[in-house]
N, C-alpha and C positions, 0 to 999 in steps of 0.2 A: 735515942739512937740518931747518929749522923747519917744523912741521908737516906735516912728512913721514907718511904713513900714515892721514890724516884723511878723504880720498877714499874709501879702502878701508873703512875705519870706516861710514862716508856709507852704501856702498853695501850693507855687512851687513847696516846696518839697516834699508832699505828692504826688505833680502831678508825680513829677518827678520818685518818689518809684514805685508809680502804674504803670507807663511808664516801668520802668527794669523791674517789675515783671511781665507784660502783655508780653514784650519782651521776658524772661525766658520763662513763660507759652508757648507762640508761638513757641519759640527756640526748646525746648521739645518737643512739640506737633509734630512738623516738623520732628527732627530727630525720633520721635518714628515712625512715620509714615514712614520714608525712610528706618530705619534698618526693618519694620515689612514689607516693599516693597522687602526689599534684600532677607530676611528670606522666603518670599512668594515665590519669584522667585528661590530660592534654592530650596525650599523643592517640589518646581515643576520640576524643574530639576532633582532630584534626586529621583522623584515618581518613573519612572520606573527601577532605579534601584534596591529602596527598595523590590519592589514587586519583583524584579526577586531575590530577595536573597530570601525573605520569600518563594518564589515558592521554591526554589532549598529547602529551612530548610524542606518543610511541605513533597516533595518525599522525602530527606531524614530520617525523621523521619516515614512515612511509611514504606518505607523502611526498617527500621532499625525494627521496631516492626511486619515483616512480621510471620505469624506464620504459615509453610506449614503444611499439612495433611503429617505425615510420612507414609511409605508403611511398616507396622509393620511383620518381618522376623514370617512365622509358622513354630512349631516345637518347642521340651520339651527341659527343661534344658539352654533355651538361656537367655542370659545376655546382652541387646543392648545399643549404647550410651545414655547416657545419656543429651547429650550435643552435640550443633555441633561445629567441629573447630579441633585442630589438637593434636595428641596423640605425647605430648614431655618428657611425665616421664613413665616408667615401670618398675617395681621393688617391693621389699619387703621393708616394713615397719610396724610402727604399731598404732593402734588403739584402746585407751584401752577404751574409753567410750561404742561405741556399739558394734565394733565387737572385744571387750575385749581380744585383744593384737595384735600378729604378723596377718598380713593380706600381702597381695596383694594390691599394687596401679598402676592405671593408671592415668592420669593427662590429662585434654584436655584444650589447652588455646582459648579462644574464642578473636577474634580480632571484632575492630569495624563491620566486614563488614559482618559478620557470625550472623546465625539468635540466638536471647538469650530467646528463649524459650526454656524449658529444660521438658524431657519427662521420665516415668519411666522406670528403667532398666529392671525390672522383675514385674508380676502380683504376688500380696500380698498384705501385708498390713503393712502399717506407724506405727511403734513400737518405732521408737526414733524420736523427733524431740529439736533441742536445737541451738538455736540463742547466738553467741559470739560475742560480741565487737571487735574491735581491731583497727588495721592501715590499710591505702588506699597505700600498695608500687602497684609497677608496677605490674600487673597478669604476665607480660612476666616472672619474677622472681620466679624460682621455691618454693623459702622461702614466699611467699607470702600467701601458703597454709597453713603455722606455724601461720603467726602476721598478718595477714587479716582477717579482718569483715566478718564473714563467717555463714553458718548455715547448720549443719548437720541433713540430713534425713537417717533412718535407716528403710531399709525392709528388713519383715519376707517374706521371697517367700512361693509361693504355689504353684511352677513348678522350680524346685524339692523342694516339701515339706519342710519350715523348715530352709533352707539355709539364712543367712544374706546377703545383700549388701546394703553398704554404700554410700553414695552420699554426697559430700561436695561441697555446692556453695559457692564460693569466692569471693567478691568484689575487684575489682581494684582500681588504681587512678583515674580513670574514673567513672568506675561503680561504685556509692556508693549507692547504693538500691537494696536488694533482697526483692524479691515480692512470696512468696512462694504460691501456690493453694491451698497446700494440708496443714491438720491439723492432730495430732499426733489421730489416729486411724482409719484411711480413710482408704479404701479399692479401691486400683488402679490395675489397667490392664495395661501387657506391651505395653509403648506406648502413656500412656495414658499423660495428659500435667500436670505438679507439678511443675513449677516454672517461673518465668522470673529474669535477671538479667539485669539489664541495661547496656548496652556499653560494653566496654573490660571488661574480666573476667578469670575466672577460674573453671573448677567443678572436682573433684576427685572422683574416685570411687574407693571402697575399695573392695575386694575381698576373700574368704576363700582362704588359700594356694593349696587349691585339685581343684580349678577352674581353666581350660585350656583358657588361652589368646589367641585369634585370631588374635589381631591386632601388629602392628609394630611400633617401634618409624617412627615419618613423617606422619603415614597414617592421612589422611583426613576424620573421621567419621561424620554422619548424625544422629541427636538423633530421637531416638525412631527408628532406621533402619539398624541401622550398628550394629553388632553382634561385642561385646565385645571379649565375654567367654562364657564357655558352662561348665558345671557341667554333669561331667563323672561318 
């Protein structure tokens, strides 16, 4: 008879296809299980390393964000360092916004191992607050003070009364966030915490020409503690 056996062939074909599909599913499951087992074994093997790296990161983060209490010096007419770090620029310059022209500039470089909380250089009032966007040049470069993102804080001193002291907080290539703790109009005491700059960065201090500088290039200064200058 015509077409005899075709139905059986179709049945065998479906059986073969189903067998192939079943084999493929089984193989995929076996491979997936094998891969999962390998991944699980690797995860177990590297778990101590991952935990160790995380512990080191956590310890470094706690160390980096340390916030020691400064030993604020007593005495009249003192200007203390607003930042921890190394003095790498001392000279005359101009700051037209707050200082109104010619002034003295002391620049302090903060490495990643320095404390990154800043402190008020004088007692008085925050009378200037300006955030400026900019680049993120390496803070080791002195020109970063000109081009980098920064916050300029201006303090009108109450000791001596009416003197201006400016602090420019400067972001670096790693430090891309400046967190001020004070606002315009706030009253501060010498050594009070005023801001946080995350990771390597720079802080510039602007002083009137008559202030007498007490530090020299290369000095290490401590925020809220080291006397930068005196008004005489």
